[in-house]
C-alpha positions in Angstrom: -13.7 -27.8 12.6 -13.1 -24.1 12.8 -14.8 -21.0 11.4 -11.9 -20.1 9.2 -12.1 -20.1 5.4 -9.7 -22.5 3.6 -6.1 -21.3 3.5 -5.4 -19.0 0.5 -3.9 -20.8 -2.5 -0.6 -19.7 -4.1 -2.6 -17.8 -6.7 -4.0 -15.5 -4.1 -0.6 -14.5 -2.7 2.2 -12.2 -3.8 5.7 -12.6 -2.5 8.0 -9.6 -2.4 11.5 -10.6 -1.2 10.9 -12.0 2.3 7.3 -11.0 2.7 4.2 -12.9 1.3 1.0 -11.0 1.1 -2.3 -12.8 1.2 -1.8 -15.4 3.9 -1.5 -15.4 7.7 -0.8 -12.3 9.7 -1.2 -9.2 7.6 2.1 -7.6 6.7 3.1 -4.3 8.3 4.0 -1.6 5.9 6.0 1.4 7.4 6.0 4.6 5.3 9.2 6.6 5.0 8.3 10.3 4.6 11.4 12.4 4.1 12.3 15.5 2.1 15.4 14.2 0.2 17.2 10.9 -0.6 19.7 11.2 2.2 17.0 11.9 4.8 14.9 9.0 3.4 17.9 6.7 3.8 18.5 7.9 7.3 14.9 7.2 8.3 15.0 3.7 6.7 18.2 2.9 8.5 16.8 4.0 11.8 13.8 1.6 11.6 13.7 -0.8 14.6 14.7 -4.3 13.5 11.6 -6.3 12.6 9.3 -3.3 12.6 8.5 -3.4 8.9 7.6 -6.2 6.6 7.4 -3.7 3.8 8.8 -0.2 3.6 6.8 2.3 1.6 8.8 5.2 0.2 6.5 8.2 -0.1 8.0 10.0 -3.0 5.5 12.8 -2.8 7.4 13.9 0.4 10.6 14.3 -1.6 11.0 18.0 -2.4 11.0 18.6 -6.1 10.2 15.0 -7.2 7.3 16.1 -9.3 9.6 18.3 -11.3 12.7 16.1 -11.4 11.9 12.3 -11.7 15.7 11.7 -11.3 15.1 12.2 -7.6 12.8 9.1 -7.7 15.6 6.7 -8.6 18.0 8.4 -6.3 15.6 8.1 -3.3 14.7 4.5 -3.9 18.3 3.5 -4.5 19.3 5.2 -1.2 16.6 3.5 0.8 17.2 0.1 -0.8 20.9 0.3 0.1 20.3 0.5 3.8 17.4 -1.9 4.3 17.9 -5.6 5.1 17.8 -7.7 1.9 14.6 -9.4 2.9 12.6 -6.2 3.4 10.8 -5.1 0.2 10.3 -1.5 -1.0 7.0 -0.1 -2.2 7.4 3.0 -4.3 4.5 5.5 -3.9 3.9 9.0 -5.2 0.5 9.9 -3.6 -1.3 12.6 -5.6 -2.6 15.6 -3.8 -6.2 14.6 -4.7 -5.7 11.3 -2.7 -3.8 12.7 0.3 -0.3 13.5 -1.1 1.7 16.5 0.1 3.1 17.7 -3.2 1.0 19.0 -6.1 1.5 17.5 -9.5 -0.6 17.5 -12.6 -1.5 14.2 -14.2 1.5 14.2 -16.6 3.9 15.0 -13.8 2.4 12.2 -11.6 2.7 9.7 -14.5 6.4 10.7 -15.1 7.2 10.1 -11.4 5.5 6.7 -11.4 7.2 5.8 -14.7 10.5 6.6 -13.1 9.6 4.5 -10.1 8.8 1.5 -12.4 12.2 2.0 -14.1 13.9 2.1 -10.7 12.0 -1.0 -9.7 13.1 -2.8 -12.8 16.7 -2.1 -11.8 16.2 -3.5 -8.4 15.7 -0.3 -6.3 12.1 -1.2 -5.5 9.9 -4.3 -5.4 6.5 -2.9 -6.2 4.9 0.4 -7.4 1.7 2.1 -6.4 -0.5 3.3 -9.2 -3.7 5.3 -8.5 -6.8 4.0 -10.2 -8.1 7.5 -10.7 -5.2 8.4 -13.0 -6.6 9.2 -16.4 -6.6 5.9 -18.4 -4.5 7.4 -21.2 -1.7 7.8 -18.6 -2.6 4.9 -16.2 -2.8 2.1 -18.8 0.7 2.8 -20.2 2.1 2.8 -16.6 0.4 -0.6 -16.0 1.8 -1.9 -19.3 5.3 -0.7 -18.4 5.1 -2.4 -15.0 4.0 -5.7 -16.6 6.7 -5.5 -19.2 9.3 -5.1 -16.5 7.7 -7.7 -14.2 7.1 -5.0 -11.5 4.1 -5.8 -9.2 1.5 -3.0 -9.0 -0.6 -2.0 -6.0 -3.6 -0.4 -7.8 -5.0 2.0 -5.2 -8.0 4.2 -4.4 -8.2 6.7 -1.5 -11.3 8.6 -0.5 -10.5 11.2 2.2 -14.1 12.6 2.1 -16.2 9.6 3.0 -17.0 5.9 2.5 -18.8 4.7 -0.7 -21.6 2.2 -0.3 -20.9 -1.5 -0.4 -21.6 -1.9 -4.1 -19.4 1.1 -4.9 -16.4 -0.3 -2.9 -16.8 -3.7 -4.6 -17.0 -2.0 -8.0 -13.7 -0.2 -7.3 -11.9 -3.4 -6.2 -13.2 -5.3 -9.2 -12.1 -2.6 -11.6 -8.6 -2.8 -10.0 -8.6 -6.5 -10.5 -9.8 -6.2 -14.1 -7.0 -3.9 -14.9 -4.4 -6.4 -13.7 -3.6 -5.2 -10.2 -1.2 -7.5 -8.3 -2.7 -6.0 -5.1 -6.0 -4.2 -4.9 -6.1 -1.4 -2.3 -8.9 0.9 -1.1 -8.8 3.4 1.8 -11.7 5.4 3.0 -12.7 8.0 5.6 -15.5 6.8 7.8 -17.9 9.2 9.5 -19.6 6.7 11.7 -19.3 3.0 12.7 -21.6 2.0 9.9 -19.0 3.2 7.4 -16.4 1.0 9.1 -18.8 -1.9 8.8 -19.4 -1.2 5.2 -15.6 -1.3 4.5 -15.2 -4.5 6.4 -18.2 -6.1 4.5 -16.6 -5.1 1.2 -13.3 -6.5 2.3 -14.9 -9.8 3.3 -17.0 -10.1 0.1 -14.2 -9.2 -2.3 -11.8 -11.5 -0.4 -14.1 -14.5 -1.1 -13.9 -14.0 -4.8 -10.4 -12.4 -5.2 -7.5 -14.3 -6.7 -4.9 -11.7 -5.4 -4.3 -9.9 -2.2 -6.5 -7.1 -1.1 -5.7 -4.2 1.3 -8.7 -2.3 2.8 -8.4 0.4 5.4 -10.7 2.9 7.1 -8.8 5.9 8.2 -8.9 7.9 11.4 -9.7 6.8 14.9 -13.0 5.2 13.8 -11.2 3.0 11.4 -8.5 1.7 13.8 -10.2 -1.7 14.0 -9.6 -2.2 10.2 -5.8 -1.8 10.8 -5.8 -4.2 13.7 -8.2 -7.0 12.6 -7.6 -7.1 8.8 -6.8 -10.8 8.9 -10.3 -11.6 10.1 -11.9 -10.0 7.1 -9.2 -10.8 4.4 -7.0 -7.7 4.3 -3.4 -8.7 3.6 -1.5 -5.6 4.7 -1.7 -2.8 7.2 0.2 0.4 7.7 2.0 1.4 10.9 4.2 4.4 11.7 7.7 4.7 13.0 7.9 8.5 13.6 5.8 10.6 11.3 2.6 9.0 10.0 1.6 9.2 6.4 -2.2 9.0 6.9 -4.8 9.6 9.6 -5.1 6.8 12.1 -1.7 5.1 11.7 -0.4 3.6 14.9 3.0 2.7 16.2 4.3 -0.2 14.0 5.8 -2.2 16.9 2.6 -2.0 19.0 0.6 -2.8 15.9 2.6 -6.0 15.3 1.8 -7.2 18.8 -1.9 -6.7 18.2 -1.8 -8.5 14.9 -0.1 -11.5 16.5 -2.7 -11.5 19.3 -5.5 -11.5 16.7 -3.9 -14.2 14.6 -3.3 -16.5 17.6 -6.9 -16.2 18.6 -8.2 -17.3 15.1 
């Protein structure tokens, strides 16, 4: 008899090409942060074999994407073309309010995400990130469009100022689930170890009741343990860098995979 919870059922997992989220070792997502489609393809092509279970294309790094959604499809298509067939693509335009690098008002943000959904429907991506904080008059049509095209959605919330209390984090994750997220994601900025513990407690509590994968990360150096030991608490995916990082606290993806395997083998 071990201390593990029962293995997740199929209803709690999501399979994107060759990667299944929600069971076993957390998947490693490597962001591509490049200024144009050709550079994004070059960065994706240069990823070490086996470094990434998922490649996140950070569209907010693509110059002009907020003004020209056509760049979205071009970038995703260029990256998809150079990746191994089993590696899925997550399309993300991170808003400036949640850590993105390119300003965009709500309408421009929604236009970019809509273009990403259309590109995913055509096979250029396998999932799309949508921010929970997007005004519902824009967010809900994006979610409906993704459902209509059978495009999985990572519904995300990022707090770069602090860590909400346990009840607040659970409320966010439950709202994401209620809106139909295929993956619920929350990232916070801890200011002390107690904040990290709060994030881990929320991950564990939501994981017990969730019927879909959850991704929970505390950023910065204090939060490193959440990137390394997510499997213990129920987080299905972590982020590692190859080259430029896209968020505070990301570590080398290859070294990260070694630690994830060490933790998994010890459970």
